[in-house]
C-alpha positions as CSV (number, residue, x, y, z in Angstrom):
1,X,-21.9,-110.4,23.8
2,X,-19.1,-109.9,25.7
3,X,-16.0,-106.6,24.4
4,X,-12.6,-106.5,24.8
5,X,-11.2,-103.1,25.3
6,X,-8.2,-104.3,23.8
7,X,-9.3,-104.6,20.5
8,X,-10.0,-100.9,18.7
9,X,-13.1,-102.0,17.0
10,X,-15.1,-103.0,19.9
11,X,-13.9,-100.6,22.0
12,X,-15.1,-98.3,19.4
13,X,-18.1,-99.4,19.9
14,X,-18.5,-100.2,23.8
15,X,-18.3,-96.3,23.4
16,X,-21.1,-95.8,21.1
17,X,-23.1,-98.2,23.3
18,X,-22.3,-95.9,27.0
19,X,-20.8,-99.0,28.0
20,X,-16.7,-97.5,30.0
21,X,-16.2,-99.9,32.7
22,X,-16.7,-104.2,33.5
23,X,-19.1,-105.5,34.6
24,X,-21.7,-103.4,32.3
25,X,-24.5,-103.9,30.1
26,X,-26.9,-102.0,27.2
27,X,-29.7,-103.8,26.3
28,X,-30.5,-103.4,22.8
29,X,-32.9,-102.8,21.0
30,X,-34.7,-105.5,18.8
31,X,-33.2,-105.3,15.4
32,X,-30.7,-102.8,16.3
33,X,-27.2,-103.0,16.8
34,X,-26.7,-99.4,18.2
35,X,-30.0,-98.2,19.5
36,X,-30.1,-98.6,23.5
37,X,-32.6,-99.1,25.6
38,X,-31.3,-99.5,28.8
39,X,-27.7,-99.4,30.6
40,X,-27.2,-101.5,34.1
41,X,-23.8,-101.2,35.5
42,X,-21.9,-103.6,38.1
43,X,-22.4,-106.9,38.7
44,X,-26.6,-108.1,38.3
45,X,-27.6,-111.8,39.9
46,X,-28.9,-114.1,37.4
47,X,-32.1,-113.3,38.4
48,X,-31.8,-108.9,37.9
49,X,-31.0,-109.6,34.9
50,X,-33.9,-111.7,33.6
51,X,-36.0,-109.4,35.4
52,X,-34.6,-106.2,33.2
53,X,-34.8,-108.0,30.0
54,X,-38.6,-109.8,30.7
55,X,-39.4,-106.0,31.3
56,X,-37.8,-105.0,27.9
57,X,-39.7,-107.8,25.9
58,X,-43.2,-106.7,27.7
59,X,-42.9,-103.2,26.9
60,X,-42.9,-104.3,23.2
């Protein structure tokens, strides 16, 4: 989900997830909308993003 910081509800969600700048990523726990498993800040290549997602899936 891409958050629009100009919208109050989305800005509040970003704050709850610990996302304060762009680009930033919050990887959420399966079935949960606020439990952050991992965060990443700054641009990620497609490969780096896939590796993070694969590692989180493997933890399950």
